N, CA, C and O of each residue as an XYZ file, in Angstrom:
468
protein
N      23.616     -0.986      9.171
C      22.263     -0.569      8.859
C      21.733      0.491      9.823
O      20.699      1.108      9.566
N      22.442      0.698     10.927
C      21.996      1.706     11.893
C      22.005      3.091     11.253
O      21.068      3.869     11.438
N      23.055      3.399     10.505
C      23.132      4.698      9.828
C      21.974      4.896      8.867
O      21.350      5.957      8.842
N      21.689      3.870      8.076
C      20.556      3.951      7.149
C      19.243      4.086      7.906
O      18.355      4.831      7.490
N      19.119      3.368      9.016
C      17.895      3.432      9.816
C      17.688      4.820     10.414
O      16.562      5.313     10.483
N      18.776      5.444     10.845
C      18.674      6.807     11.378
C      18.286      7.796     10.287
O      17.499      8.711     10.528
N      18.837      7.617      9.081
C      18.433      8.462      7.942
C      16.952      8.286      7.651
O      16.231      9.260      7.437
N      16.504      7.034      7.643
C      15.091      6.749      7.385
C      14.214      7.377      8.460
O      13.135      7.890      8.163
N      14.672      7.337      9.706
C      13.906      7.935     10.808
C      13.723      9.434     10.602
O      12.653      9.979     10.871
N      14.774     10.097     10.123
C      14.666     11.537      9.846
C      13.654     11.807      8.735
O      12.844     12.728      8.843
N      13.697     11.021      7.683
C      12.748     11.177      6.567
C      11.327     10.931      7.057
O      10.413     11.686      6.727
N      11.143      9.882      7.840
C       9.803      9.545      8.335
C       9.240     10.644      9.227
O       8.043     10.927      9.182
N      10.092     11.264     10.036
C       9.644     12.357     10.896
C       9.284     13.585     10.064
O       8.237     14.201     10.263
N      10.162     13.926      9.135
C       9.969     15.137      8.344
C       8.797     15.015      7.361
O       7.985     15.933      7.248
N       8.712     13.898      6.661
C       7.731     13.776      5.583
C       6.415     13.109      5.987
O       5.397     13.297      5.322
N       6.431     12.320      7.090
C       5.237     11.554      7.453
C       4.814     11.748      8.910
O       3.824     11.163      9.350
N       5.555     12.561      9.656
C       5.266     12.817     11.066
C       5.190     11.519     11.883
O       4.313     11.351     12.731
N       6.130     10.611     11.606
C       6.220      9.347     12.335
C       7.510      9.359     13.146
O       8.596      9.524     12.590
N       7.389      9.183     14.465
C       8.560      9.076     15.329
C       9.008      7.625     15.351
O       8.202      6.721     15.573
N      10.281      7.410     15.123
C      10.836      6.057     15.058
C      11.878      5.888     16.159
O      12.714      6.766     16.373
N      11.822      4.767     16.846
C      12.860      4.422     17.811
C      13.824      3.467     17.112
O      13.424      2.387     16.678
N      15.085      3.860     17.004
C      16.101      3.016     16.377
C      16.941      2.391     17.486
O      17.488      3.090     18.339
N      17.030      1.086     17.458
C      17.841      0.347     18.429
C      19.079     -0.184     17.723
O      18.979     -0.822     16.675
N      20.229      0.078     18.292
C      21.477     -0.472     17.787
C      21.871     -1.606     18.717
O      22.365     -1.366     19.819
N      21.657     -2.834     18.283
C      21.937     -3.978     19.153
C      23.428     -4.196     19.379
O      23.807     -4.869     20.338
N      24.271     -3.651     18.529
C      25.738     -3.722     18.635
C      26.280     -5.128     18.570
O      27.244     -5.378     17.847
N      25.702     -6.044     19.292
C      26.133     -7.438     19.182
C      24.880     -8.307     19.190
O      23.833     -7.906     19.696
N      25.005     -9.485     18.630
C      23.845    -10.375     18.580
C      24.020    -11.610     19.467
O      23.128    -12.451     19.578
N      25.178    -11.689     20.082
C      25.397    -12.773     21.039
C      26.182    -12.241     22.202
O      27.398    -12.098     22.072
N      25.593    -11.939     23.313
C      24.192    -12.217     23.630
C      23.258    -11.165     23.003
O      23.602     -9.987     22.905
N      22.102    -11.611     22.594
C      21.087    -10.747     22.021
C      20.353    -10.028     23.149
O      19.906    -10.665     24.103
N      20.228     -8.720     23.048
C      19.558     -7.936     24.094
C      18.043     -8.068     23.928
O      17.366     -7.163     23.441
N      17.549     -9.211     24.346
C      16.123     -9.525     24.189
C      15.231     -8.520     24.925
O      14.193     -8.106     24.409
N      15.639     -8.140     26.110
C      14.822     -7.224     26.926
C      14.643     -5.876     26.224
O      13.556     -5.299     26.256
N      15.694     -5.380     25.597
C      15.627     -4.114     24.875
C      14.601     -4.195     23.737
O      13.811     -3.273     23.537
N      14.624     -5.293     23.007
C      13.684     -5.482     21.895
C      12.253     -5.551     22.421
O      11.356     -4.896     21.889
N      12.048     -6.335     23.451
C      10.703     -6.497     24.017
C      10.172     -5.168     24.543
O       9.016     -4.825     24.297
N      10.995     -4.425     25.259
C      10.564     -3.127     25.794
C      10.217     -2.145     24.672
O       9.264     -1.374     24.793
N      10.983     -2.174     23.588
C      10.696     -1.285     22.463
C       9.357     -1.638     21.820
O       8.575     -0.749     21.480
N       9.094     -2.927     21.654
C       7.811     -3.360     21.081
C       6.660     -2.955     21.999
O       5.614     -2.511     21.526
N       6.847     -3.105     23.291
C       5.788     -2.719     24.227
C       5.526     -1.218     24.185
O       4.399     -0.771     24.398
N       6.568     -0.447     23.911
C       6.424      1.013     23.865
C       5.827      1.488     22.538
O       4.974      2.376     22.521
N       6.274      0.896     21.427
C       5.882      1.395     20.097
C       4.769      0.590     19.444
O       4.109      1.081     18.528
N       4.552     -0.633     19.900
C       3.543     -1.547     19.352
C       3.842     -2.015     17.934
O       2.967     -2.546     17.251
N       5.076     -1.815     17.498
C       5.477     -2.228     16.152
C       6.954     -2.582     16.157
O       7.693     -2.228     17.075
N       7.377     -3.303     15.092
C       8.800     -3.572     14.931
C       9.123     -3.739     13.454
O       8.429     -4.435     12.714
N      10.190     -3.083     13.057
C      10.761     -3.256     11.724
C      12.208     -3.668     11.950
O      13.006     -2.892     12.475
N      12.540     -4.874     11.559
C      13.900     -5.383     11.724
C      14.685     -5.099     10.446
O      14.246     -5.445      9.349
N      15.842     -4.471     10.596
C      16.680     -4.129      9.453
C      18.025     -4.819      9.628
O      18.697     -4.647     10.645
N      18.408     -5.601      8.628
C      19.702     -6.270      8.662
C      20.234     -6.427      7.246
O      19.475     -6.521      6.281
N      21.548     -6.453      7.150
C      22.207     -6.543      5.862
C      22.272     -7.973      5.339
O      22.394     -8.193      4.134
N      22.190     -8.933      6.236
C      22.315    -10.338      5.856
C      21.086    -10.866      5.144
O      20.098    -10.156      4.955
N      21.168    -12.118      4.759
C      20.041    -12.770      4.097
C      18.895    -12.974      5.080
O      19.125    -13.096      6.283
N      17.672    -13.011      4.584
C      16.525    -13.150      5.488
C      16.435    -14.526      6.148
O      16.039    -14.632      7.309
N      16.800    -15.574      5.417
C      16.691    -16.919      5.973
C      17.778    -17.157      7.015
O      18.957    -16.924      6.749
N      17.392    -17.613      8.178
C      18.286    -17.929      9.292
C      19.010    -16.702      9.840
O      20.049    -16.847     10.484
N      18.497    -15.522      9.604
C      19.160    -14.311     10.056
C      18.695    -13.867     11.427
O      17.902    -14.537     12.089
N      19.207    -12.727     11.832
C      18.848    -12.159     13.123
C      17.354    -11.840     13.174
O      16.711    -12.001     14.211
N      16.815    -11.391     12.053
C      15.387    -11.091     11.999
C      14.522    -12.297     12.304
O      13.474    -12.170     12.937
N      14.949    -13.458     11.861
C      14.210    -14.686     12.147
C      14.234    -14.985     13.644
O      13.232    -15.414     14.215
N      15.374    -14.758     14.267
C      15.487    -14.967     15.713
C      14.625    -13.963     16.477
O      13.990    -14.316     17.471
N      14.604    -12.724     16.017
C      13.781    -11.707     16.671
C      12.301    -12.025     16.496
O      11.513    -11.825     17.421
N      11.916    -12.516     15.330
C      10.519    -12.912     15.109
C      10.129    -14.037     16.073
O       9.038    -14.023     16.643
N      11.022    -15.004     16.250
C      10.750    -16.089     17.197
C      10.631    -15.556     18.623
O       9.765    -15.983     19.387
N      11.510    -14.621     18.968
C      11.462    -14.006     20.298
C      10.102    -13.364     20.551
O       9.532    -13.512     21.632
N       9.585    -12.652     19.554
C       8.290    -11.990     19.712
C       7.160    -13.001     19.892
O       6.214    -12.758     20.642
N       7.263    -14.127     19.205
C       6.226    -15.150     19.307
C       6.265    -15.872     20.656
O       5.242    -16.360     21.138
N       7.440    -15.933     21.253
C       7.622    -16.705     22.477
C       7.451    -15.887     23.757
O       7.522    -16.432     24.858
N       7.229    -14.591     23.614
C       7.102    -13.736     24.790
C       5.791    -12.952     24.747
O       5.043    -13.021     23.772
N       5.531    -12.216     25.806
C       4.309    -11.412     25.840
C       4.389    -10.197     24.921
O       3.402     -9.475     24.779
N       5.544     -9.951     24.292
C       5.663     -8.841     23.342
C       4.667     -9.004     22.200
O       4.187     -8.016     21.644
N       4.355    -10.255     21.849
C       3.406    -10.517     20.769
C       2.063     -9.831     21.016
O       1.438     -9.321     20.087
N       1.630     -9.824     22.264
C       0.335     -9.234     22.619
C       0.305     -7.721     22.426
O      -0.771     -7.127     22.358
N       1.463     -7.101     22.339
C       1.545     -5.651     22.188
C       1.597     -5.211     20.725
O       1.408     -4.031     20.431
N       1.846     -6.132     19.817
C       1.996     -5.770     18.404
C       0.664     -5.348     17.790
O      -0.338     -6.054     17.912
N       0.663     -4.188     17.129
C      -0.516     -3.711     16.402
C      -0.404     -4.005     14.914
O      -1.335     -3.733     14.155
N       0.719     -4.555     14.492
C       0.954     -4.886     13.086
C       1.982     -6.013     13.035
O       2.773     -6.172     13.965
N       1.978     -6.785     11.967
C       3.006     -7.828     11.838
C       4.402     -7.215     11.765
O       4.570     -6.081     11.316
N       5.384     -7.967     12.204
C       6.771     -7.526     12.105
C       7.152     -7.382     10.642
O       6.857     -8.253      9.823
N       7.804     -6.282     10.325
C       8.345     -6.066      8.976
C       9.822     -6.413      9.004
O      10.532     -6.051      9.943
N      10.286     -7.111      7.982
C      11.703     -7.470      7.896
C      12.307     -6.848      6.650
O      11.803     -7.023      5.541
N      13.392     -6.123      6.852
C      14.157     -5.540      5.750
C      15.517     -6.227      5.794
O      16.272     -6.072      6.753
N      15.818     -6.987      4.746
C      17.060     -7.762      4.748
C      17.655     -7.755      3.345
O      17.053     -7.267      2.388
N      18.851     -8.309      3.258
C      19.495     -8.435      1.962
C      18.694     -9.352      1.063
O      17.930    -10.194      1.535
N      18.874     -9.183     -0.227
C      18.207    -10.040     -1.201
C      18.842    -11.424     -1.117
O      20.051    -11.547     -0.919
N      18.038    -12.450     -1.265
C      18.514    -13.825     -1.120
C      19.263    -14.291     -2.375
O      18.837    -15.208     -3.078
N      20.385    -13.626     -2.623
C      21.266    -13.956     -3.751
C      22.708    -13.864     -3.252
O      22.967    -13.237     -2.225
N      23.645    -14.481     -3.964
C      25.053    -14.292     -3.573
C      25.425    -12.806     -3.663
O      24.956    -12.099     -4.556
N      26.259    -12.343     -2.749
C      26.668    -10.934     -2.752
C      27.455    -10.633     -4.021
O      28.444    -11.303     -4.317
N      27.016     -9.623     -4.772
C      27.731     -9.263     -5.999
C      29.121     -8.700     -5.698
O      29.329     -8.050     -4.674
N      30.058     -8.955     -6.592
C      31.399     -8.392     -6.444
C      31.454     -6.973     -6.982
O      32.291     -6.179     -6.551
N      30.588     -6.648     -7.903
C      30.579     -5.333     -8.535
C      29.882     -4.307     -7.650
O      28.739     -4.501     -7.235
N      30.590     -3.206     -7.365
C      29.960     -2.151     -6.567
C      28.754     -1.554     -7.276
O      27.841     -1.037     -6.632
N      28.750     -1.624     -8.585
C      27.645     -1.049     -9.353
C      26.314     -1.740     -9.049
O      25.258     -1.111     -9.114
N      26.366     -3.022     -8.719
C      25.111     -3.725     -8.433
C      24.979     -4.164     -6.975
O      23.962     -4.744     -6.594
N      25.990     -3.895     -6.165
C      25.924     -4.259     -4.749
C      24.743     -3.579     -4.068
O      24.098     -4.173     -3.205
N      24.457     -2.342     -4.449
C      23.349     -1.584     -3.860
C      22.013     -2.310     -4.016
O      21.115     -2.152     -3.189
N      21.887     -3.100     -5.072
C      20.645     -3.829     -5.309
C      20.480     -5.036     -4.389
O      19.380     -5.574     -4.263
N      21.566     -5.462     -3.747
C      21.533     -6.671     -2.935
C      21.367     -6.408     -1.445
O      21.024     -7.321     -0.693
N      21.603     -5.177     -1.006
C      21.489     -4.861      0.421
C      20.435     -3.771      0.626
O      20.184     -2.975     -0.278
N      19.822     -3.733      1.803
C      18.771     -2.741      2.058
C      19.281     -1.304      1.913
O      20.440     -1.005      2.201
N      18.399     -0.441      1.468
C      18.681      0.981      1.320
C      17.685      1.778      2.159
O      16.692      1.232      2.640
N      17.949      3.047      2.329
C      17.089      3.911      3.163
C      15.643      3.847      2.699
O      14.728      3.765      3.518
N      15.434      3.885      1.399
C      14.056      3.873      0.885
C      13.329      2.562      1.220
O      12.109      2.561      1.380
N      14.061      1.458      1.326
C      13.446      0.187      1.723
C      12.969      0.247      3.175
O      11.911     -0.281      3.516
N      13.754      0.887      4.009
C      13.402      1.016      5.430
C      12.185      1.920      5.584
O      11.264      1.602      6.337
N      12.177      3.038      4.881
C      11.031      3.955      4.931
C       9.759      3.227      4.504
O       8.721      3.344      5.155
N       9.844      2.485      3.421
C       8.679      1.746      2.914
C       8.182      0.723      3.941
O       6.975      0.573      4.128
N       9.101      0.024      4.603
C       8.716     -0.975      5.598
C       8.031     -0.329      6.807
O       7.043     -0.854      7.320
N       8.560      0.806      7.255
C       7.938      1.497      8.397
C       6.546      1.997      8.015
O       5.608      1.881      8.803
N       6.413      2.535      6.844
C       5.094      2.989      6.393
C       4.116      1.810      6.340
O       2.944      1.951      6.687
N       4.606      0.659      5.908
C       3.758     -0.537      5.890
C       3.348     -0.960      7.298
O       2.193     -1.315      7.534
N       4.297     -0.920      8.228
C       3.992     -1.296      9.618
C       3.018     -0.325     10.261
O       2.302     -0.686     11.196
N       2.988      0.896      9.768
C       2.073      1.920     10.303
C       0.812      2.045      9.456
O       0.008      2.954      9.663
N       0.641      1.131      8.503
C      -0.514      1.134      7.609
C      -0.664      2.460      6.867
O      -1.760      3.008      6.748
N       0.464      2.957      6.374
C       0.447      4.237      5.644
C       0.965      4.077      4.223
O       1.688      4.943      3.730
N       0.613      3.003      3.570
C       1.119      2.768      2.207
C       0.529      3.732      1.233
O       0.844      3.679      0.044
């Protein structure tokens, strides 16, 4: 999702004049909690993008992290989560695109976090 997030960042800069910080966590165990917290403190927002299902995913852990730390006090908007659709992964490539996040989903989530719907 990092590639899609970087594409979305370019679109957001060009079309909406929004600068986006994209973090590539690379691994989730150990989770780089400090990096996430520092980014929230700097940007005052967070949009979590992941390919997996929303329930019990990394986004849920990041949401808990924000609630349990002082990062919560820095948020100017609720956390936006962009995740796979809560359905079994399709075998057909023709419909796989409908089950995982796309660039336009990320752009829409960032616009929502910035109150620019």
